[in-house]
Backbone as CSV, one residue per row, in Angstrom:
resi,resn,N_x,N_y,N_z,CA_x,CA_y,CA_z,C_x,C_y,C_z
1,UNK,-1.722,82.919,-202.882,-3.025,83.203,-202.314,-3.639,81.907,-201.807
2,UNK,-4.212,81.973,-200.649,-4.798,80.798,-200.036,-6.299,80.765,-200.315
3,UNK,-6.797,79.605,-200.721,-8.231,79.455,-200.941,-8.832,78.727,-199.752
4,UNK,-10.156,78.611,-199.766,-10.847,77.960,-198.653,-10.424,76.513,-198.467
5,UNK,-10.075,75.831,-199.529,-9.775,74.407,-199.456,-8.302,74.100,-199.194
6,UNK,-7.504,75.103,-198.992,-6.090,74.840,-198.714,-5.765,75.247,-197.290
7,UNK,-4.771,74.595,-196.762,-4.322,74.946,-195.419,-2.870,75.386,-195.510
8,UNK,-2.420,76.131,-194.515,-1.034,76.587,-194.555,-0.073,75.398,-194.515
9,UNK,1.094,75.606,-195.069,2.106,74.558,-195.037,2.536,74.329,-193.595
10,UNK,2.768,73.078,-193.231,3.209,72.818,-191.861,4.606,73.394,-191.629
11,UNK,4.839,73.818,-190.412,6.148,74.334,-190.038,7.083,73.139,-189.850
12,UNK,8.209,73.178,-190.520,9.183,72.097,-190.385,10.148,72.482,-189.263
13,UNK,9.989,71.836,-188.141,10.783,72.131,-186.951,12.023,71.236,-186.913
14,UNK,13.003,71.603,-186.107,14.142,70.700,-185.923,13.701,69.315,-185.440
15,UNK,12.636,69.277,-184.643,12.107,67.993,-184.169,11.731,67.097,-185.348
16,UNK,11.043,67.656,-186.325,10.674,66.878,-187.508,11.895,66.586,-188.371
17,UNK,12.772,67.566,-188.524,13.959,67.377,-189.355,14.880,66.287,-188.814
18,UNK,14.987,66.210,-187.510,15.876,65.221,-186.904,15.305,63.803,-187.038
19,UNK,13.977,63.713,-187.171,13.345,62.407,-187.311,12.320,62.093,-186.241
20,UNK,11.879,63.112,-185.505,10.806,62.935,-184.537,11.224,62.170,-183.293
21,UNK,10.236,61.546,-182.682,10.421,60.888,-181.382,11.556,59.869,-181.383
22,UNK,11.595,59.005,-182.383,12.614,57.945,-182.405,14.023,58.529,-182.432
23,UNK,14.220,59.569,-183.221,15.553,60.172,-183.321,15.932,60.914,-182.045
24,UNK,14.978,61.599,-181.431,15.278,62.302,-180.178,15.620,61.282,-179.096
25,UNK,14.878,60.189,-179.035,15.197,59.123,-178.064,16.595,58.565,-178.313
26,UNK,16.925,58.335,-179.584,18.249,57.802,-179.923,19.351,58.782,-179.531
27,UNK,19.124,60.064,-179.772,20.096,61.097,-179.416,20.333,61.114,-177.910
28,UNK,19.258,61.107,-177.148,19.359,61.161,-175.689,20.000,59.882,-175.153
29,UNK,19.612,58.742,-175.690,20.194,57.469,-175.254,21.708,57.476,-175.488
30,UNK,22.116,57.916,-176.677,23.544,57.943,-176.999,24.284,58.966,-176.136
31,UNK,23.669,60.102,-175.881,24.253,61.123,-175.010,24.616,60.526,-173.649
32,UNK,23.668,59.813,-173.035,23.929,59.251,-171.712,24.857,58.046,-171.768
33,UNK,24.834,57.292,-172.858,25.815,56.206,-173.006,27.226,56.784,-173.012
34,UNK,27.408,57.854,-173.764,28.721,58.497,-173.832,29.138,59.048,-172.475
35,UNK,28.217,59.666,-171.763,28.523,60.193,-170.440,28.984,59.073,-169.514
36,UNK,28.386,57.915,-169.678,28.716,56.755,-168.852,30.051,56.128,-169.259
37,UNK,30.421,56.249,-170.533,31.593,55.549,-171.072,32.869,56.384,-171.123
38,UNK,32.759,57.667,-171.379,33.946,58.486,-171.625,34.598,58.933,-170.313
39,UNK,35.853,58.569,-170.098,36.523,58.974,-168.858,36.592,60.493,-168.692
40,UNK,36.682,61.219,-169.805,36.802,62.674,-169.718,35.500,63.362,-169.303
41,UNK,34.403,62.611,-169.204,33.135,63.212,-168.773,32.725,62.736,-167.374
42,UNK,33.673,62.155,-166.650,33.374,61.644,-165.319,32.870,62.744,-164.387
43,UNK,33.359,63.957,-164.563,32.944,65.062,-163.698,31.447,65.302,-163.723
44,UNK,30.839,65.245,-164.899,29.385,65.441,-164.950,28.641,64.135,-164.689
45,UNK,29.267,63.009,-164.991,28.595,61.727,-164.734,28.308,61.572,-163.253
46,UNK,29.264,61.963,-162.410,29.082,61.780,-160.964,28.056,62.749,-160.372
47,UNK,27.595,63.732,-161.161,26.514,64.617,-160.713,25.154,63.929,-160.832
48,UNK,25.111,62.824,-161.566,23.862,62.118,-161.844,23.718,60.891,-160.944
49,UNK,22.496,60.409,-160.846,22.233,59.174,-160.117,22.919,58.008,-160.826
50,UNK,23.149,56.938,-160.095,23.767,55.756,-160.704,22.939,55.266,-161.886
51,UNK,21.627,55.215,-161.695,20.706,54.827,-162.769,20.332,56.086,-163.549
52,UNK,20.708,56.119,-164.807,20.479,57.306,-165.635,19.102,57.348,-166.291
53,UNK,18.269,56.352,-166.066,16.995,56.279,-166.798,16.084,57.472,-166.505
54,UNK,16.059,57.966,-165.273,15.230,59.133,-164.962,15.731,60.383,-165.671
55,UNK,17.038,60.583,-165.660,17.624,61.727,-166.366,17.383,61.606,-167.861
56,UNK,17.525,60.404,-168.373,17.313,60.177,-169.804,15.883,60.530,-170.206
57,UNK,14.922,60.104,-169.415,13.521,60.388,-169.746,13.235,61.888,-169.676
58,UNK,13.743,62.558,-168.654,13.507,64.002,-168.535,14.160,64.772,-169.675
59,UNK,15.371,64.384,-170.064,16.019,65.074,-171.179,15.257,64.820,-172.476
60,UNK,14.774,63.602,-172.669,13.959,63.312,-173.856,12.718,64.203,-173.882
61,UNK,12.005,64.278,-172.771,10.791,65.096,-172.710,11.113,66.558,-172.987
62,UNK,12.181,67.065,-172.378,12.565,68.459,-172.581,12.960,68.726,-174.029
63,UNK,13.850,67.899,-174.573,14.335,68.140,-175.935,13.235,68.020,-176.970
64,UNK,12.261,67.167,-176.722,11.141,67.045,-177.657,10.480,68.407,-177.859
65,UNK,10.172,69.097,-176.784,9.566,70.422,-176.888,10.548,71.484,-177.347
66,UNK,11.773,71.427,-176.853,12.799,72.415,-177.191,13.099,72.408,-178.682
67,UNK,12.997,71.239,-179.298,13.250,71.104,-180.736,12.012,71.399,-181.585
68,UNK,10.901,71.717,-180.944,9.702,72.085,-181.691,8.646,71.007,-181.781
69,UNK,8.820,69.930,-181.043,7.815,68.878,-180.991,6.825,69.149,-179.871
70,UNK,6.067,68.135,-179.487,5.098,68.310,-178.397,5.796,68.722,-177.096
71,UNK,5.146,69.571,-176.319,5.708,70.053,-175.053,5.506,69.030,-173.941
72,UNK,6.116,67.880,-174.085,5.917,66.779,-173.146,6.426,67.108,-171.747
73,UNK,7.552,67.781,-171.668,8.102,68.127,-170.357,7.151,69.056,-169.615
74,UNK,6.684,70.085,-170.298,5.779,71.063,-169.685,4.490,70.381,-169.245
75,UNK,3.971,69.484,-170.068,2.741,68.771,-169.716,2.909,67.962,-168.437
76,UNK,4.071,67.387,-168.239,4.286,66.524,-167.080,4.801,67.276,-165.855
77,UNK,5.718,68.222,-166.068,6.403,68.854,-164.936,6.184,70.357,-164.809
78,UNK,5.567,70.969,-165.801,5.434,72.420,-165.799,6.622,73.055,-166.505
79,UNK,6.734,74.379,-166.417,7.841,75.062,-167.104,9.194,74.493,-166.669
80,UNK,10.127,74.366,-167.611,11.391,73.714,-167.275,12.276,74.477,-166.290
81,UNK,12.283,75.802,-166.337,13.184,76.570,-165.469,14.539,75.859,-165.383
82,UNK,15.091,75.579,-166.542,16.259,74.716,-166.671,17.442,75.162,-165.814
83,UNK,17.763,76.420,-165.877,18.923,76.899,-165.113,18.664,76.763,-163.610
84,UNK,17.475,77.121,-163.175,17.144,77.019,-161.747,17.207,75.571,-161.267
85,UNK,16.766,74.645,-162.092,16.791,73.232,-161.699,18.218,72.700,-161.569
86,UNK,19.160,73.367,-162.220,20.548,72.910,-162.169,21.406,73.702,-161.172
87,UNK,20.814,74.659,-160.473,21.584,75.459,-159.518,22.237,74.636,-158.404
88,UNK,21.645,73.520,-157.968,22.319,72.730,-156.931,23.660,72.142,-157.383
89,UNK,23.917,72.145,-158.683,25.146,71.574,-159.225,26.098,72.699,-159.631
90,UNK,27.348,72.548,-159.283,28.356,73.533,-159.661,28.740,73.295,-161.121
91,UNK,28.350,74.230,-161.988,28.577,74.077,-163.426,29.448,75.228,-163.913
92,UNK,30.640,74.875,-164.323,31.584,75.845,-164.871,31.955,75.465,-166.292
93,UNK,33.067,75.985,-166.746,33.530,75.731,-168.112,33.793,74.242,-168.329
94,UNK,34.442,73.591,-167.383,34.764,72.171,-167.532,33.504,71.318,-167.659
95,UNK,32.525,71.576,-166.803,31.277,70.803,-166.849,30.519,71.079,-168.143
96,UNK,30.485,72.347,-168.550,29.856,72.697,-169.830,30.517,71.934,-170.971
97,UNK,31.841,71.930,-170.975,32.570,71.268,-172.056,32.385,69.753,-172.029
98,UNK,32.302,69.175,-170.842,32.048,67.736,-170.740,30.664,67.401,-171.302
99,UNK,29.686,68.216,-170.954,28.324,68.009,-171.462,28.324,68.107,-172.980
100,UNK,29.012,69.122,-173.497,29.072,69.308,-174.949,29.842,68.188,-175.639
101,UNK,30.828,67.608,-174.984,31.532,66.456,-175.564,30.542,65.340,-175.851
102,UNK,29.694,65.049,-174.872,28.688,63.991,-175.052,27.668,64.370,-176.117
103,UNK,27.150,65.600,-176.041,26.107,66.002,-176.984,26.662,66.115,-178.398
104,UNK,27.849,66.649,-178.545,28.432,66.800,-179.883,28.639,65.451,-180.549
105,UNK,29.172,64.502,-179.798,29.392,63.179,-180.385,28.065,62.500,-180.700
106,UNK,27.090,62.637,-179.814,25.770,62.049,-180.075,25.149,62.672,-181.322
107,UNK,25.233,63.988,-181.452,24.711,64.657,-182.652,25.413,64.150,-183.905
108,UNK,26.732,64.043,-183.842,27.496,63.585,-185.005,27.087,62.176,-185.431
109,UNK,26.716,61.352,-184.471,26.341,59.970,-184.770,24.884,59.823,-185.194
110,UNK,24.004,60.675,-184.702,22.562,60.498,-184.916,22.018,61.385,-186.031
111,UNK,22.451,62.622,-186.109,21.887,63.579,-187.071,22.700,63.524,-188.362
112,UNK,22.063,63.080,-189.426,22.779,62.868,-190.687,22.876,64.122,-191.551
113,UNK,21.908,65.022,-191.446,21.904,66.228,-192.279,22.887,67.256,-191.703
114,UNK,23.903,67.593,-192.485,24.991,68.442,-192.000,24.528,69.825,-191.541
115,UNK,23.686,70.481,-192.323,23.240,71.833,-191.960,22.455,71.813,-190.648
116,UNK,21.598,70.833,-190.486,20.830,70.698,-189.246,21.764,70.406,-188.081
117,UNK,22.696,69.510,-188.289,23.648,69.154,-187.233,24.435,70.392,-186.786
118,UNK,24.861,71.212,-187.728,25.601,72.435,-187.406,24.742,73.389,-186.584
119,UNK,23.485,73.588,-186.997,22.574,74.465,-186.242,22.344,73.933,-184.830
120,UNK,22.174,72.618,-184.717,21.937,72.030,-183.400,23.173,72.139,-182.513
121,UNK,24.356,71.937,-183.083,25.592,72.131,-182.311,25.616,73.536,-181.712
122,UNK,25.312,74.536,-182.528,25.323,75.925,-182.058,24.273,76.151,-180.972
123,UNK,23.075,75.627,-181.185,22.000,75.806,-180.201,22.334,75.121,-178.885
124,UNK,22.862,73.903,-178.958,23.234,73.193,-177.734,24.398,73.883,-177.029
125,UNK,25.338,74.424,-177.786,26.458,75.146,-177.165,25.948,76.370,-176.408
126,UNK,25.004,77.086,-176.990,24.409,78.236,-176.302,23.673,77.799,-175.045
127,UNK,22.921,76.717,-175.144,22.191,76.198,-173.990,23.164,75.777,-172.885
128,UNK,24.190,75.041,-173.256,25.166,74.566,-172.271,25.875,75.742,-171.600
129,UNK,26.202,76.749,-172.360,26.866,77.918,-171.789,25.937,78.665,-170.830
130,UNK,24.657,78.707,-171.166,23.661,79.363,-170.311,23.544,78.665,-168.953
131,UNK,23.845,77.390,-168.898,23.687,76.623,-167.665,24.816,76.876,-166.659
132,UNK,25.879,77.521,-167.083,26.992,77.793,-166.171,26.514,78.652,-165.006
133,UNK,26.885,78.233,-163.804,26.473,78.974,-162.613,27.646,79.222,-161.662
134,UNK,28.830,78.937,-162.128,30.026,79.143,-161.319,30.930,80.121,-162.059
135,UNK,31.268,81.219,-161.392,32.167,82.179,-162.035,33.593,81.661,-161.917
136,UNK,34.337,81.901,-162.984,35.715,81.433,-163.034,36.576,82.550,-163.597
137,UNK,37.845,82.571,-163.228,38.709,83.615,-163.780,38.781,83.516,-165.302
138,UNK,38.882,84.653,-165.940,38.920,84.686,-167.409,40.236,84.187,-167.944
């Protein structure tokens, strides 16, 4: 029972569990470092500008809100319409898997709590699969 002097418990979001702003920045930074370094992710790397700082900042802003933190992306750019924003790029299974290679390794290096890391892997895999816009034979 709640009394007048108590407030509800705060909601513990993945954003807080991961470690807030610093951890999300570290995750995004490592994600793009891997994209830049891993030869097997060259296909998605060449879809980006030579300077990754703009992409890095936008992904940080988006993930902050997506993980349950402040809606920084929406405040700056409006609704993400993520799939629509990526329609100019041909994204199939290979591109999805390259993206997940970077994100999975970044998660493994940055997120220390195993249960959270597993949930985030699943959520990112669903997100990456949703971004596919090229049909391919089964």
